[in-house]
Each structure stands twice: as structure tokens, then as C-alpha cells.
C-alpha positions in Angstrom: -21.6 198.7 69.6 -18.4 199.2 67.6 -19.8 202.5 66.2 -20.6 203.6 69.8 -17.0 203.0 71.0 -15.7 204.6 67.8 -17.8 207.7 68.5 -16.8 207.6 72.1 -13.1 207.7 71.4 -13.7 210.4 68.7 -15.5 212.5 71.2 -12.8 212.1 73.8 -10.2 213.1 71.2 -12.2 216.2 70.3 -12.5 217.3 73.9 -8.8 216.8 74.5 -8.0 218.9 71.4 -10.5 221.5 72.5 -9.0 221.8 76.0 -5.4 222.1 74.6 -6.6 224.8 72.3 -8.2 226.7 75.1 -5.1 226.4 77.2 -2.9 227.7 74.4 -5.2 230.6 73.5 -5.6 231.5 77.2 -1.8 231.8 77.6 -1.6 234.4 74.8 -1.6 238.0 76.3 -4.8 240.0 75.7 -6.5 236.9 74.4 -10.4 237.0 74.4 -10.3 233.8 76.4 -8.2 235.5 79.1 -11.3 237.1 80.6 -13.4 234.0 80.2 -10.8 231.9 82.0 -10.4 234.4 84.9 -13.2 232.9 87.0 -11.9 229.5 86.4 -8.4 230.6 87.5 -9.9 232.0 90.7 -11.1 228.5 91.5 -8.1 226.5 90.1 -5.3 228.7 91.6 -6.1 227.8 95.3 -6.3 224.2 94.2 -3.0 224.4 92.5 -1.5 226.2 95.5 -2.8 223.5 97.8 -1.4 220.8 95.6 2.0 222.5 95.4 1.9 223.0 99.2 1.1 219.4 99.8 3.8 218.4 97.4 6.3 220.6 99.3 5.3 219.1 102.6 5.8 215.6 101.2 9.2 216.7 99.8 10.2 218.2 103.2 9.0 215.0 105.1 11.0 212.8 102.7 14.1 215.0 103.1 13.7 214.8 106.9 13.6 211.0 106.7 16.6 210.8 104.4 18.5 213.3 106.6 17.7 211.3 109.7 18.9 208.1 108.1 22.1 209.9 107.1 22.6 211.3 110.6 22.1 207.9 112.2 24.7 206.4 109.8 27.1 209.2 110.6 26.6 208.6 114.3 27.4 204.9 113.9 30.5 205.7 112.0 31.5 208.3 114.6 31.0 205.8 117.4 33.2 203.3 115.6 35.8 206.0 115.1 35.7 207.0 118.8 36.0 203.3 119.8 38.9 202.9 117.5 40.6 206.0 118.8 40.1 205.0 122.4 41.6 201.6 121.6 44.6 203.3 120.0 45.0 205.6 123.1 44.9 202.5 125.4 47.4 200.7 123.3 49.7 203.8 123.3 49.3 204.1 127.1 50.2 200.4 127.6 53.2 200.9 125.2 54.4 203.8 127.3 54.1 201.8 130.5 56.0 198.9 128.9 58.6 201.2 127.6 59.2 202.7 131.1 59.4 199.2 132.5 61.9 198.0 130.0 63.9 201.2 130.3 64.2 200.5 134.0 65.3 197.0 133.2 68.5 198.3 131.7 69.7 199.2 135.2 69.8 195.4 136.0 72.7 195.0 133.5 74.5 197.9 135.1 74.0 196.7 138.6 74.9 193.0 137.9 77.6 193.4 135.3 78.9 189.8 135.8 75.6 188.3 134.5 74.0 187.9 131.1 70.4 189.2 131.2 67.8 187.3 129.2 64.4 189.1 128.9 61.2 187.1 128.5 57.4 187.6 128.6 55.2 185.7 131.0 53.2 183.2 129.0 51.0 181.5 131.6 50.6 180.2 135.1 49.6 176.8 136.4 45.9 176.7 137.3 45.9 174.0 139.9 47.3 176.2 142.7 48.1 179.8 143.3 51.3 181.0 141.7 52.5 177.3 141.3 54.8 177.6 138.3 55.3 180.5 135.9 55.9 179.7 132.2 58.0 182.3 130.4 58.9 182.8 126.7 62.6 182.1 126.7 64.3 178.7 126.3 67.2 176.7 124.8 66.7 178.3 121.4 67.4 181.7 123.0 70.6 180.4 124.7 69.0 179.7 128.0 69.9 176.2 129.1 70.3 174.5 132.5 73.3 172.3 133.0 73.3 169.7 135.8 71.7 171.1 139.0 72.1 174.7 137.9 69.4 177.2 138.3 69.1 180.9 137.5 67.7 183.9 139.4 64.7 185.6 137.9 63.8 189.2 138.6 61.2 191.8 137.4 61.8 195.1 135.6 62.8 196.7 138.9 65.3 194.0 139.9 63.0 192.5 142.5 63.3 188.8 143.0 60.7 186.7 141.3 62.1 183.2 141.7 64.4 180.8 139.9 64.4 178.8 136.7 63.8 175.1 137.3 63.3 173.8 133.7 64.1 174.9 130.2 62.6 173.7 126.9 63.3 174.7 123.4 61.1 177.8 123.3 60.1 178.3 126.9 61.1 177.8 130.5 59.4 177.3 133.9 60.1 179.5 136.9 59.5 178.5 140.6 58.2 181.7 142.2 59.2 183.0 145.6 55.8 182.3 147.0 55.9 178.6 146.2 56.5 176.3 149.2 59.4 174.7 147.4 61.3 178.0 147.1 64.2 179.0 149.4 66.7 181.8 149.3 69.4 183.1 151.7 68.7 186.7 152.6 70.0 189.4 154.8 68.9 192.7 156.3 69.9 195.4 153.8 72.5 197.2 156.0 76.2 196.9 156.8 76.7 193.5 158.5 73.0 192.9 158.3 71.6 189.8 160.0 71.5 186.7 157.7 68.1 184.9 157.5 66.3 182.3 155.3 63.3 183.3 153.2 61.1 180.5 151.9 57.6 179.9 150.5 54.9 178.6 152.7 51.6 176.9 151.7 49.6 178.7 154.4 51.1 182.2 153.7 51.2 182.3 149.9 47.5 183.0 149.7 48.2 186.2 151.6 51.2 187.0 149.3 53.6 186.4 152.1 56.8 184.4 152.6 58.1 182.7 155.8 61.3 184.0 157.4 63.4 181.5 159.5 67.0 180.9 160.6 66.9 184.0 162.7 69.6 184.1 165.4 68.3 184.6 168.9 70.5 187.7 169.2 69.1 189.3 166.1 66.2 191.8 166.4 64.0 192.1 163.3 61.4 194.7 163.0 58.5 195.2 160.6 59.7 197.3 157.6 63.2 195.9 157.5 64.3 195.5 153.9 65.6 192.1 153.0 67.9 191.4 150.0 69.7 188.3 148.8 72.9 187.5 150.8 74.8 185.8 147.9 75.4 182.7 150.0 75.1 179.5 148.1 76.1 181.0 144.8 72.7 180.6 143.1 71.5 184.2 143.7 73.8 187.2 143.4 74.1 189.4 146.4 71.9 192.4 146.7 68.7 191.5 144.8 65.7 193.1 146.6 63.4 190.5 148.1 60.9 192.4 150.2 60.2 193.8 153.7 59.5 192.2 157.0 55.7 192.2 157.7 55.6 190.8 161.2 57.9 189.0 163.7 57.0 186.3 166.2 59.2 186.2 169.3 57.0 183.8 171.3 59.6 181.1 171.1 63.1 182.6 171.6 64.8 179.5 170.2 62.6 179.5 167.0 61.9 183.1 166.1 59.8 183.4 162.9 58.8 186.3 160.7 56.7 187.0 157.6 57.9 188.9 154.6 56.0 190.6 151.9 57.8 190.4 148.5 58.4 193.5 146.4 57.5 191.6 143.3 53.8 191.6 142.3 53.7 188.0 141.0 50.1 188.1 139.8 50.7 191.2 137.6 53.9 190.1 135.9 54.3 190.8 132.2 58.0 190.7 131.7 60.8 189.0 133.6 64.6 188.8 133.4 66.8 185.8 133.9 70.3 186.3 135.3 72.9 183.9 133.9 76.4 184.2 135.3 79.3 184.5 132.8 81.2 181.3 132.4 84.7 181.6 134.0 87.6 180.9 131.7 90.0 178.2 132.8 93.1 180.4 133.5 95.2 177.4 134.7 95.3 175.8 131.3 96.4 179.1 129.7 99.1 179.7 132.2 100.5 176.2 131.9 100.6 176.6 128.1 102.3 179.9 128.4 104.9 178.5 130.9 105.6 175.5 128.7 106.2 177.8 125.7 108.6 179.9 127.6 110.5 176.8 128.8 110.8 175.5 125.3 112.0 178.9 124.1 114.5 179.0 127.0 
């Protein structure tokens, strides 16, 4: 048995050497084996061509798969880039809008030069009722502090009346908006010697974004579209802050004429507000008495 296997491997080795010798001699130009191998080549060449063609197709198929994977990856990356660019564009558009709003707000300082203007962002609104109380990001740490029964007018970027400050904390404050039923302001028709009225919030009207107008003199004629501004009476709100326009008038009771007003301010879309704090008046009397006393002593 061992001799058989030994002879077997010996025969295989001889055949391999023989085939290699034939291949080498056949590759030599004008070799006698060249003519002998010609018929074999006639059969083997198509087989080799077929094998090469099949290998090429396999390579092409594999290249198509790898290219498809690469294209899908590029598409994912491109979609991410597009989404990122769209987000940047949106941020830039919002920044432009905010810039225009804040640029308009500088006119508040020019119009009401006797007031300090504190800017603040809207943080949140109470969820229990519509437009109940607005919380803003400015408080005692920012120099905004209520003393006694004081309150400050709050306007939007276009100087339209929003409401008034009712509470200040260290880092934030609460604003009672114009639509709240606890809010009241003295107003007037925006014309020379315009009629004086009272604008207040109303529980039944605030869901329609409307305010109630009362205190209308029986001799006064209000019409829809009349612009109402603050009258300045009472000292809390400076004169001339735009409030809104008359929506409708009810003359059914001549002794109790009522109207509705649509505020200019869009309470539900607020992002920034401005608090108007009047300058503190200096006590001129103490200074004059001191100066007089000094002059008397010098005299």
C-alpha cells in the first residue's frame, strides 16, 4: 500500500514536470511543439476567452455594487448637507426678522425720551387661561423693580401696548396683558381733542382677541376703524402709545354706549417686549434750599 501511494505521488510529479516542460517548449518560437499544440489551443482559447469574459462580468457586477453603495452614501451625505443648509437659511431669516424688529424698537426710545427702556424676551405664558399672564426675562437683577403700587407700561417692537408689569422677581417679571379681564387703561381717539374712553379686558371678548371700550360720553360718536391711543391720564401709561382700533360700537343704550377694540399687538406671537420705566425726578427743592442757604451765609 505504501509503495502504491509512493508510486502514485511519483507519477503525479512526473506528469506535472512533463506538462510544465511542454508549456515552456511550446512558448518558444518555431518550436516543434508549436504545431502539435495548435489544435489544443483551438479548443483552449475559447475556453480561456469565456473564463476571461465571465471574470470581467463578475468584476463589472462587483464594481456596480460598490459604486451603488458609494452613491447611496453620497446621497445620504448630500441630504444631510441640504438639511443643514436649510436650517442655516431658516436661522438667518429669523435673525433678519429679529434684527428688523429690534431696529424698529430703537424708535421707542426716541418717541418716549423721558423713559428708560428695558428689553426682554417672552419666556412663557400661563396655561390655565388664554393670555392670563406673560412671563418675561427681565427682573430685579436687570434693574427692573417695582416700588409700592407702581407698575410699568409694556410695549412690543412697534410701540404697541402689550400690558403692564405686575410683579418682578430676581431674573424675570410678570406682565398683565391688555386682553386680561383685570387690565384697564385710559385711552383717547387719536386726533386733536379726541374723545376720552376706557379700554379694559373682558372675559367673554378675549377669546376673540378683543377688548371692551366703556366710559363713552353720550355726545361722542365712535366709528369702526377709529384709532385709540393712551391718553396719559392716571400717570401709569405715557400719552400716545398705540392701543388698537375700534371694531364695533353698540348704541342700543344711549346712557351706556359700549364698543369693542382690536389691539394692534399680536399677543400670541410675541417674542420680545419693552418695559417703559419713567426717569426718577430729582428733588429740586432740596437743592434750591441748599443754594439759598449758602448764599445767605456768604452774604
